[in-house]
C-alpha positions, -999 to 999 in steps of 0.1 A, spaced: 24 -667 -211 60 -654 -212 64 -618 -225 95 -611 -246 121 -586 -238 148 -574 -262 178 -595 -267 199 -566 -280 187 -530 -278 191 -505 -307 199 -531 -333 175 -531 -363 174 -556 -392 190 -583 -371 207 -613 -386 219 -644 -366 238 -672 -383 249 -704 -365 281 -717 -380 297 -751 -380 322 -739 -354 294 -738 -328 293 -700 -327 263 -677 -333 273 -647 -355 252 -615 -352 251 -584 -373 225 -556 -377 221 -520 -387 238 -498 -362 221 -465 -352 248 -444 -369 245 -464 -401 283 -460 -405 297 -495 -408 293 -533 -403 295 -546 -368 299 -583 -358 296 -602 -326 297 -639 -318 288 -662 -289 283 -698 -281 247 -692 -271 219 -669 -283 218 -652 -248 255 -647 -249 252 -624 -279 237 -597 -257 269 -588 -240 294 -602 -265 322 -580 -277 314 -560 -308 338 -555 -337 334 -530 -365 349 -551 -393 343 -525 -420 337 -488 -418 323 -467 -446 345 -443 -466 341 -406 -462 329 -401 -497 318 -421 -527 289 -442 -538 288 -464 -506 298 -437 -481 265 -433 -461 235 -451 -447 249 -486 -443 218 -507 -440 208 -543 -431 241 -563 -433 238 -601 -434 267 -625 -427 268 -657 -447 293 -685 -452 292 -693 -489 316 -716 -507 343 -716 -481 344 -679 -472 325 -653 -451 305 -627 -470 285 -597 -457 259 -584 -480 247 -548 -473 232 -517 -489 248 -483 -489 241 -449 -505 264 -420 -516 245 -395 -493 212 -390 -475 198 -371 -504 164 -383 -517 162 -387 -555 130 -396 -573 113 -399 -539 137 -426 -527 172 -430 -511 200 -439 -535 210 -473 -521 227 -500 -541 239 -534 -528 275 -543 -519 295 -572 -506 327 -578 -485 346 -610 -480 367 -626 -453 386 -659 -460 399 -663 -424 383 -687 -400 372 -661 -375 354 -632 -393 358 -609 -362 396 -610 -363 401 -618 -399 408 -595 -429 378 -582 -449 380 -573 -485 356 -550 -503 344 -567 -535 322 -540 -548 286 -537 -560 263 -566 -568 247 -554 -600 213 -568 -608 210 -552 -642 184 -528 -628 199 -494 -618 174 -484 -591 171 -482 -553 178 -517 -539 186 -533 -506 182 -562 -481 200 -589 -500 201 -625 -486 215 -657 -500 206 -694 -498 216 -726 -515 195 -755 -529 208 -786 -548 242 -770 -552 229 -738 -566 234 -704 -548 205 -680 -550 203 -642 -543 171 -627 -530 166 -589 -525 143 -559 -526 144 -533 -554 124 -505 -570 109 -511 -605 102 -479 -624 71 -494 -640 56 -506 -607 42 -482 -580 58 -482 -546 92 -484 -530 104 -520 -535 94 -555 -547 112 -588 -541 134 -604 -567 153 -637 -570 182 -648 -592 209 -675 -595 245 -666 -585 275 -680 -603 298 -669 -575 290 -654 -541 295 -618 -553 277 -619 -587 243 -629 -600 241 -651 -631 205 -649 -643 179 -623 -650 161 -609 -619 127 -627 -614 99 -607 -597 83 -627 -569 60 -602 -551 49 -566 -551 31 -546 -524 -6 -552 -533 -26 -557 -501 -37 -529 -478 -14 -541 -450 16 -539 -473 9 -503 -483 5 -484 -451 27 -452 -452 48 -467 -480 42 -495 -506 70 -518 -495 81 -555 -498 116 -558 -483 138 -576 -459 134 -612 -472 145 -642 -452 146 -679 -462 138 -710 -443 138 -746 -458 116 -770 -439 91 -797 -444 96 -800 -481 91 -764 -487 109 -731 -490 95 -702 -470 103 -666 -476 93 -640 -450 94 -604 -459 84 -570 -444 59 -545 -456 47 -509 -451 64 -480 -433 89 -487 -405 66 -475 -377 38 -494 -360 25 -504 -394 55 -526 -403 44 -562 -406 56 -595 -420 43 -615 -449 50 -650 -462 57 -668 -495 62 -705 -499 71 -730 -526 76 -767 -530 113 -776 -527 111 -796 -560 96 -767 -579 114 -742 -600 123 -715 -575 128 -690 -603 93 -694 -615 69 -669 -598 41 -694 -603 59 -718 -579 52 -694 -550 21 -689 -530 16 -657 -511 -3 -652 -479 -30 -626 -482 -27 -616 -446 3 -607 -424 19 -635 -404 33 -611 -377 23 -576 -368 22 -552 -339 11 -566 -305 -5 -533 -294 -18 -547 -261 18 -555 -250 35 -524 -265 54 -542 -293 52 -523 -325 63 -528 -361 79 -563 -359 99 -571 -390 130 -574 -410 136 -609 -396 160 -637 -400 160 -673 -389 184 -694 -368 182 -725 -346 184 -732 -309 216 -745 -292 203 -781 -293 195 -778 -330 159 -787 -325 140 -755 -324 137 -729 -352 141 -694 -339 126 -662 -354 148 -631 -351 133 -597 -357 133 -561 -346 104 -541 -331 98 -509 -312 83 -506 -277 65 -472 -283 48 -453 -311 56 -417 -301 83 -411 -327 93 -376 -335 100 -371 -372 110 -399 -396 111 -432 -378 143 -440 -397 162 -418 -374 147 -432 -342 173 -457 -329 150 -478 -307 143 -507 -329 154 -536 -307 164 -572 -316 139 -599 -304 142 -637 -306 114 -662 -301 107 -699 -310 89 -706 -343 62 -732 -341 49 -755 -369 14 -767 -375 2 -802 -386 5 -792 -423 42 -782 -420 34 -745 -421 51 -720 -397 32 -705 -368 46 -671 -358 23 -663 -329 25 -629 -312 55 -606 -316 53 -600 -278 50 -636 -265 77 -662 -264 54 -692 -261 
């Protein structure tokens, strides 16, 4: 048994993307929530001490001037895009923050040294709290997947999917995929957020995170056949139990907001997630910076389903 240690400390909502240039690109929420930081390296381990570059910093005022959350870097249709959520302030309205989703673009080869352009808000047609966007492509179609509040559904956020007609705009009505319904999704807060997509073994898998961002945070799973209509909620099956939760015996708490990447040899799928190493949090856990980035191998069973194992153990 090999116990895990953090790859990168104080980086929540971690996202690692391996590009065709052989580099791994990393971004995450920074503790100050004040901008978008990138780093890159030829190896996963190299990301730990790689140079960090703040490629975009929030303005002082305006609708996207505070609480920059959960950036993800994607290479879509020949350019780099970072999708993120931002708010006009830290004020709570209607029991929630005021986040909306935004996107920036870089058309240069190296996104750490290139020029980034702010493209604006990605409008879903629903004017409510939303965050945690990711994208993926299938059969030439780009999809957008995110978390958003629905005024007629209890809780903080649900997961939605839509087609995109270009990397900065959706082109279909939002489709509701999952709401917080099980007890483990509703501890502290009723939350489904932080979706991540993996396409393997003839299926699409969506992981997501649920409950409050303390030791109750845990990961759930949806899956659909790759030949099904991904915009049909009936195509998706939802696990009734979490696939990854706190490993209390090893002091790993609240694993979640994951992404997926692949090992240097291209053979092993890797699970990237954040977790805490203690539970004694003073005040709102949102302001505690010690959510650290962890990486571990993802295993597969004989039925082609992912096996997540323990959040504390690498094997």
